[in-house]
N, C-alpha and C positions, 0 to 999 in steps of 0.2 A: 581811200580809207586806210590802206596799208601805209601810205606816206604820212598820214595824220598820226597814226599809232607810233610810227618811228620817231616823229617830232615830239610827241608827248613823252615817249620813253627817254629820249635824249635830254629833254628839259628836266624831267624828274631826276635823272642822274646828275646833271649839273647842279641842281638845287641840293641834292644829298651831299655832293662834294663840298659845296659852299658851307653847309651846316657843319659837317664833321671836321673840316679843316679851317673853318673861319677862326680868326685869331684876333685878340685884342691886346693892347699893351697895358699891363698892370701899372698902377700909379705908385706902387710901393717900392719898385726896384731902383737900384743905384745905376744899373746898366740896362739897356734895352732887353726885354724878354717878352714872351708871349704866354698867355693862358689859353689853353685849347679846350673847347667844349665838345664833348662826345655825347650825342643824343641817341646813338644806336644801342647803348647799354642803359643801366639805371643812371639817369642824368648825373654826369660827373664833370669835373673841371680838372685839368692837369696844369700844375705849375712846373715848368721844366727845370732840369738840373742847372746848376750854376747861378740860380737866382738867390739873392741874399735877403734874409728876413731880419729886421731889427728886433732886438730884445731888450728887456729891462729886468731889474731885480729889486727886491725890497730894501737892500742895503747898497750903499755907494760903492763898496769894495768887497772883494772876496780874497782872503789871504790863505795861501797853501804853501807847504814845503815842497821843494823839488822832489819828484818821485812819488808824491802823495796823490792818491785817488780820492775823489770826494763826490758823492751823489749830490746833485744840485737841480733845483727846479726854477727855471727862468719863466718869463712871460713874454708873449708877443707885445711889442711896445705900442702899436697902434693898428687900427683896422687894415688888413691886407685887402685891397679892393682892385677891381679891374677898371677899365676906362669907361664902363657903363655904370659905375658906382655900385656894382654888386660886391657884397662883402664875401670874400673867399675864406679868410681866417679872421675872426673877431679879435679886437684888442683884448688883452688880459688872458688869452688862451694860454694854458700852461705848456711849457716845453720841458719835458722830463729827460734828464740825462745825467752825465757826470763829467767832472774835470778829470782828465787823464794825462799822465806824463808822456812826453814825446822825447825820444832819444835823437839828438841833433847831430851826433857823430856818425860818420860813415863806417868807422872801424867797429867791429863787434866786440873784440877783446880790448877793453879800455876801462881802467879802474876809475878814471876821472871823466866820466861821460858828461858832455855838455847837454843839459836837459832843458826842455821847454814844457809848456802845458797848454792844453786846448780843451774846449768844451765839446763833447760829443752828444748830439741830440738823438734820443731814441723814440720818443713818443710825444704826440700832441694830445692834450686833454681839454676838451671843450667844456663850456659851462654846463651843458646838458649832461655831462658825464661820459659822452662818447669819446672813445680813444682811437687814435690814428697813428700808425707807425710812420716814422720819418727817418730818413738817413741824411744827416747834415752835421757839419763841423764848424766850429769857429776857426779863426786863424790861430796859428801857434804863437804863443808869447814866450819870449826867452829872456827878457830883461828882468832882473831881480833887484830887490832893495836889501841892504845889509843891516842886520840887527847885531849890536855888540853889547857887551856887558856895560851897564851904566847908561845905555842909550835911552833917551826920552822917546818912548814909542807912542805918545799921545797922538801925534799927527798921523801916524800909520794906522792906528787902531780905531780912529774916529769913524763911526758909522760903517763898521766892517763886520762881515761874517768870516769866521776863522775856522779853518780845518784843524783837526786834532793835532796833527804833526806840527803845524806852524804854531799852534797855541802852546804846545809843550816847549818848543824852542824859545819862544818869546818869554814864557814864564820862567824858564830856567836861567835865561840870560839877564833878565831885568828884575826878577824877583816879584813881578806882578802876578799874584795868585788869583785874581778876580776876572781873568779872561774867559769869556763865554765861548764855548766851542760848539761846532755844528754836530759833532759826534765824538764819543769818548775814545781815547787811545788806550790800548792794552798796556799792562804793566811792563811786559818784556820790551815792547817798543819804546816806552818812555825811558826805561833804564838804558837802552842802547843809545838813545839820543843824548841822555845826560852824560854818558861816558864820552861821547864825541865832543860835546860842547865844553866839557871841562878841559879838554885838550886845546880846542880851537878858540874858545872864548868869543866866537862870533858865528853868525850863520846868515845865509842869503835866503830870502823867501820871495815868492811871486805875489805881487799885489795887483790884482786884476780889477779893472773898472768895467763892469758888465756892459754898460751902454757904449763904451768905446772899444772894448776888447772882445766881446763874446757874441756879436752878431753872427748868425749862422748862415752858411751857404749850402744849398741843397747839393748832395752828391748824386742823386738820382731824381727822376720825375716824382712829384708828389701828386697823387691822384686823390681828389677830394670828392665826397658825395655832395650833390647840390640839394 
């Protein structure tokens, strides 16, 4: 009887390990990753750090000035599923965050800092209204496009969402007063930009293509309720 009980206990333990550490390979990742299911707590699934999630946006491009911060809400591009076809994150789930400047120079004291920009994800918002914190970044983009006085900006501005700083730059340089901005820029900031542009007569802006540039990579495990 004692031997039978030990066998049952060992079998139960092995089953518990299989359940809590059992892993599947999600179908959404660009590199191998695992989604782990934890049944000891309120049924959850964990998507581990370094997994990349594809995103999309309502516009083809987002244009911002170097150094400009811009609140932005992207969406998950398609259903995030595991190998058993379970939907972990539905397509169109909102990814709330902001575009933030990145200093690419190692030296701290530098008047001509080389800058980049990246998207920082803060929160997922599901269609039900449920909110889930997330820690994830896009890659850093450093390539810019130059806007000059007299430049035909039609190609750049087509189907673009534009930050206030970039809109002010483009408007001052090209005379285009009908540029729609994502948020207004203060008078003092606009005046400072105008002073700079009158001297330089050109400016460089970041032109981001969300589906190519803003896919987010998890910085830490993402634990989701099932």
